[in-house]
C-alpha positions in Angstrom: 22.7 41.3 -46.7 22.6 45.0 -47.3 24.5 46.9 -49.6 26.7 50.0 -49.0 26.2 53.6 -50.4 28.5 52.4 -53.1 26.3 50.4 -55.1 24.3 53.8 -55.8 27.4 55.6 -57.2 28.3 52.3 -59.8 24.3 52.1 -60.7 24.2 55.9 -61.5 28.1 54.9 -63.5 26.9 52.0 -65.5 23.4 53.6 -66.2 25.4 56.8 -67.9 27.7 54.5 -69.8 24.6 53.1 -71.5 23.0 56.2 -72.5 25.9 57.1 -74.4 27.2 53.6 -75.7 23.7 51.8 -76.0 21.1 54.9 -76.5 23.7 57.4 -78.8 23.8 59.9 -76.3 26.3 62.7 -76.2 29.2 61.3 -75.3 30.4 64.6 -73.1 27.7 63.1 -70.7 30.5 60.9 -69.4 32.7 63.2 -68.0 30.2 66.4 -67.9 27.4 64.7 -65.3 28.1 65.6 -61.6 28.1 61.8 -60.6 25.6 60.1 -57.9 24.7 63.1 -55.2 23.2 61.3 -52.0 21.8 64.5 -50.8 19.5 64.8 -53.7 17.2 62.4 -53.6 15.1 59.8 -50.8 13.0 56.9 -51.5 9.1 57.4 -52.0 9.6 60.0 -54.7 8.0 59.6 -58.1 9.1 60.6 -61.3 6.2 62.5 -64.0 6.9 60.2 -67.0 5.2 63.2 -69.2 7.5 66.1 -67.5 10.3 64.3 -66.2 10.2 66.0 -63.1 11.0 64.3 -59.9 7.6 64.6 -57.7 7.6 64.6 -53.5 3.6 63.7 -52.7 2.1 63.9 -49.4 0.4 61.4 -47.5 -3.0 62.1 -49.6 -1.2 61.7 -53.2 -1.2 65.5 -53.4 2.4 66.7 -55.5 3.7 68.9 -53.2 7.1 69.6 -54.7 8.6 69.3 -58.1 12.1 69.4 -59.7 12.8 69.5 -63.3 16.4 68.8 -63.6 18.1 70.1 -60.5 15.7 73.4 -60.1 12.6 73.4 -58.5 9.4 73.6 -60.0 7.4 76.9 -59.4 4.8 75.7 -57.0 2.1 77.6 -58.5 3.1 76.0 -61.6 2.7 72.3 -59.6 -0.4 73.1 -58.3 -1.7 74.4 -61.8 -0.5 71.0 -63.6 -1.8 68.8 -61.2 -4.9 70.3 -60.5 -7.8 67.6 -60.1 -11.6 68.0 -60.7 -12.2 68.8 -56.8 -10.1 71.6 -56.5 -7.7 69.2 -54.2 -5.3 68.6 -56.2 -4.9 65.1 -55.5 -5.0 62.8 -58.6 -7.6 60.6 -59.2 -5.6 56.6 -58.9 -6.1 55.8 -62.3 -4.2 58.9 -63.5 -1.7 58.8 -60.7 -0.8 55.3 -61.9 -0.5 56.0 -65.2 1.3 59.5 -65.0 3.5 58.8 -62.0 6.2 56.2 -61.4 7.0 55.4 -58.0 11.1 55.4 -56.6 10.4 52.9 -53.8 13.0 50.7 -54.0 16.8 50.8 -52.8 18.1 51.8 -56.3 15.8 54.8 -57.2 17.5 57.5 -55.8 20.4 56.8 -58.3 17.2 56.7 -60.9 16.4 59.9 -59.6 19.8 61.6 -59.7 21.0 60.8 -63.1 17.3 61.6 -64.4 17.6 65.0 -63.1 21.1 65.4 -64.1 20.1 64.5 -67.8 17.7 67.2 -68.0 19.8 69.6 -66.5 22.3 69.0 -68.9 20.2 69.3 -71.8 18.6 72.5 -70.1 21.9 74.2 -69.7 23.0 73.6 -72.9 19.7 74.7 -74.6 19.7 71.6 -76.5 15.7 70.9 -77.1 15.0 67.4 -76.2 11.7 65.1 -75.4 11.1 65.0 -72.1 9.3 61.5 -72.4 11.6 60.3 -74.4 14.4 61.0 -71.8 12.7 59.6 -69.2 12.0 56.1 -71.1 15.8 55.9 -71.7 17.1 56.6 -68.4 14.5 54.3 -67.0 16.1 51.6 -69.7 19.6 52.6 -68.9 19.0 51.8 -64.9 17.1 48.6 -66.0 20.2 47.7 -68.3 22.7 48.0 -65.4 21.2 45.6 -64.0 20.2 43.0 -66.7 23.5 42.9 -68.5 25.1 41.4 -65.9 27.4 44.6 -65.6 26.6 45.3 -61.7 26.8 41.9 -60.6 30.3 41.0 -61.9 31.3 44.7 -60.6 30.3 43.6 -56.8 31.2 40.2 -57.3 34.3 41.5 -58.0 34.9 43.8 -54.7 32.2 42.7 -52.1 33.7 44.7 -49.3 33.3 48.2 -51.1 29.8 46.9 -51.9 28.3 44.9 -49.4 27.8 45.6 -45.6 29.6 43.4 -43.1 26.6 42.6 -40.8 26.8 38.8 -41.0 27.0 38.2 -37.5 23.4 39.5 -36.5 22.0 37.9 -39.8 23.3 34.3 -38.7 21.8 35.1 -35.1 18.6 36.0 -36.7 18.4 33.0 -39.1 19.6 30.5 -36.1 17.2 31.7 -33.8 14.4 31.1 -36.3 15.3 27.6 -37.2 15.4 26.9 -33.5 12.1 27.6 -32.9 11.1 25.2 -35.9 10.6 27.6 -38.1 11.0 26.8 -42.2 13.1 29.2 -43.9 13.5 30.4 -48.0 15.2 32.7 -49.7 13.7 34.7 -52.7 16.1 36.4 -54.6 15.8 37.7 -58.4 19.7 37.7 -58.6 21.5 34.4 -60.6 22.6 31.6 -58.3 26.4 32.5 -58.9 25.8 36.0 -57.3 23.5 34.8 -54.7 26.2 32.2 -53.8 28.9 34.8 -53.7 27.2 37.2 -51.4 26.3 34.8 -49.2 29.3 33.2 -48.4 30.9 36.3 -48.3 28.3 37.1 -45.6 27.3 34.1 -43.7 29.7 31.8 -44.5 30.2 28.4 -47.0 27.5 26.6 -45.1 24.8 29.4 -45.8 22.4 27.2 -47.7 22.7 25.0 -44.2 20.2 27.0 -43.0 17.7 27.3 -45.8 14.7 24.6 -46.4 14.0 26.7 -49.9 16.7 28.7 -52.1 14.8 30.1 -55.3 17.2 32.5 -57.7 16.1 34.4 -60.6 12.6 34.6 -59.7 11.7 37.3 -61.6 9.5 39.2 -59.0 6.9 40.9 -59.0 5.3 38.3 -61.6 6.7 35.9 -59.6 3.7 36.6 -57.4 1.7 36.8 -60.2 2.5 34.3 -62.8 2.1 30.3 -62.7 5.3 29.2 -64.1 7.0 25.8 -63.2 10.4 25.8 -61.2 13.8 24.7 -62.5 16.7 23.2 -60.8 20.0 25.1 -61.6 23.6 23.3 -61.3 25.4 24.9 -58.1 28.4 23.6 -60.0 28.1 25.2 -63.4 25.2 27.5 -62.8 23.3 25.3 -65.8 19.4 25.1 -65.5 18.3 21.9 -65.7 15.1 20.5 -67.2 13.7 17.9 -65.1 10.4 18.7 -63.9 10.0 19.9 -60.1 7.4 17.7 -58.1 9.1 18.7 -54.5 11.2 21.3 -53.3 14.3 19.9 -51.5 16.8 22.2 -49.0 19.8 20.2 -51.0 19.1 21.7 -54.4 18.9 25.1 -55.9 16.1 26.1 -57.8 15.1 29.2 -60.3 12.4 30.8 -61.7 9.0 29.5 -60.6 5.8 31.2 -59.0 4.2 31.7 -55.5 1.1 29.5 -56.7 4.0 27.0 -57.3 5.8 27.1 -54.1 2.5 26.8 -52.3 1.8 23.6 -53.8 5.0 21.7 -53.6 5.4 23.0 -50.2 1.8 21.6 -49.0 0.8 25.3 -47.8 -2.1 25.6 -50.1 -3.5 22.3 -49.0 -5.8 23.7 -46.6 -7.0 27.1 -48.8 -10.4 27.9 -48.1 -10.6 26.4 -45.0 -10.7 27.5 -41.3 -7.2 25.9 -41.1 -5.4 27.9 -43.3 -3.9 31.1 -41.9 -1.6 33.1 -45.1 -0.7 35.5 -42.2 1.4 32.7 -40.6 4.2 33.1 -43.1 5.8 36.4 -42.6 8.0 37.5 -45.6 10.9 40.0 -45.4 12.3 42.3 -48.2 13.5 45.7 -49.0 11.8 46.4 -52.0 7.6 47.0 -51.0 6.7 46.8 -54.7 9.0 43.7 -56.1 8.5 41.9 -52.6 6.4 42.9 -50.4 2.9 44.1 -52.2 1.7 41.3 -53.9 3.0 38.6 -51.3 0.5 40.1 -48.8 -2.6 41.4 -51.3 -2.7 37.8 -53.0 -1.6 35.5 -50.4 -2.4 37.5 -47.0 1.3 36.8 -45.9 2.7 38.7 -42.9 5.4 40.8 -44.4 8.3 43.0 -43.0 10.0 45.8 -45.1 13.7 46.7 -44.3 13.8 50.6 -44.7 17.7 51.4 -43.5 16.1 55.4 -43.7 13.8 54.5 -40.3 17.1 54.4 -38.2 18.1 57.6 -39.8 14.6 59.3 -38.7 14.5 58.1 -35.7 18.0 59.4 -34.8 16.7 63.0 -36.4 13.1 62.7 -34.1 15.3 62.0 -31.1 17.3 65.5 -31.2 16.1 68.7 -29.0 16.1 70.6 -32.4 13.6 68.1 -33.8 11.5 68.1 -31.0 11.0 71.8 -30.6 10.2 72.4 -33.9 7.7 69.4 -33.7 5.9 71.3 -30.6 6.3 74.6 -32.8 4.6 73.2 -35.8 1.8 71.5 -33.7 0.9 74.9 -32.0 0.6 76.6 -35.1 -1.3 74.1 -36.9 -4.2 73.0 -33.6 -4.5 76.5 -32.4 
């Protein structure tokens, strides 16, 4: 299930309202911020938590470009700021993890855009501000837009505006997997009522018949590292039940839980440590590199598949004559 670009405009607006209504930012921000700009940021950037810069890193983790608000930082200043002991400009992993927050998930471009716009708003008006506080507040406002329920409610009230109508392809894919004898599970951080409404919209009322396990409110990425028990969710009222879960049934919906408990209840840990156990026989597909994929592969050896829709655009660009000519020129300049 995929979101339309309108979801990013919604997240930006909800977080902006949270900054003003919940965190005491000037009310002028509501009308004077320009709104989400789809051309400003891409996934894969990082936020400097100290300086409130939006940074682009090279493949070797060197900060190559930085924006302070909507203005590009002088490359010489960037080079001095991220100078390393070796002189390579590549930050050590410990410092990088402490200082730079990656923007890799589906909604991170709205996060980058809002931070840049708030910083620029203060700078344009010569209002003194602490960069670390602004970063903290913007990140908190983005989080609150999700956990408050406003995002889910707004999307559920206008599914056509926010969810891509590609259900036929999804149904065909799920049916092919089931026909091949595969067990299917759905694990989502969203509450059941929201998951159900979206899946009914895309796949029809019988969508649960295609899954052997449905887990909602999973709390990824801690779902991978914790050891919480599963709890059953009433599909009629949404109430969380208290009975202990000793087996996972395709007729029920579960919440919370953990990967360790999932492996135990599904019987997938029975041969762990022996030659018969092969985590790579489980494939897990998600659209958030960190919340969905990293720990599943690193801790359990699962095969993972990333849904990255930007790749489609990249393929189109790289097929163009203009790009191919530029690439050949770059190769000549680099290798000759």
